[in-house]
N, C-alpha and C positions, 0 to 999 in steps of 0.2 A: 594546482595546489587547493584551489578552493573546492573543487569537486571531492575532495580527499575529506576536507572540513567538516562540510555537508554532511557526507557520506556518516562519517563518526555521529554529528550531531543527531543525527535519523536511526544510528542504531542504540544511540545513549537512549533517546527519547521510547522508542519500542520496548527495551530491557525496563525501563522505570513502568513502563504501563503492564505489559507483562508479571512487576515483581509488586505489584497493588491489586492485581488484579482486576484491573482494566480496560475492559477490550474496547470502549469507544473510540478514542481518539485515531487508534491504530484501523478501526471499521472506515470509520467516515473519509479515514483520508484517501484508500481503496474505492468508497462511495466516488471520492470527486477527481480523483484517475479515471475513472467509470463516464464521469458525466463530462471535465474537458475530453477525452477521447471524441465522447460520442458528439460534442460540440463542433469537435474541429474536424471528423471524415463522417458527418451524417449518422441518421441512426438506422439509415435501411437496413444493417444490415443487425445480427445479435454481437455484443459487446461482454466478455468476461475480464475481470482485472482480477489475478491473484498477487495477496504478497505467501512472498516465499522464507522460508528460513537461510541463513548466514548460507548453507553450503550449497541454495541451490535445489533440495530435494525432497524435502516436504512445505506441502504446502499448509501455510496459517488461518487466512483467510480471505473467503474471495467475494465479489460483486459483481452483479449481473447475474444472468441467468444460467 
């Protein structure tokens, strides 16, 4: 149940950012996700984090190479 609540909050946050034409918070989320992955796995490889739309069919933001 907690995961479902978190997902709804994230979707609402993203929709609010898009409605206000303010891309910075979602872009920062992508950058932070990339940094966390690199910190965990090491930086010996290239890593790109992609934020996709609700259906997974369209890339909205990218962080990395």
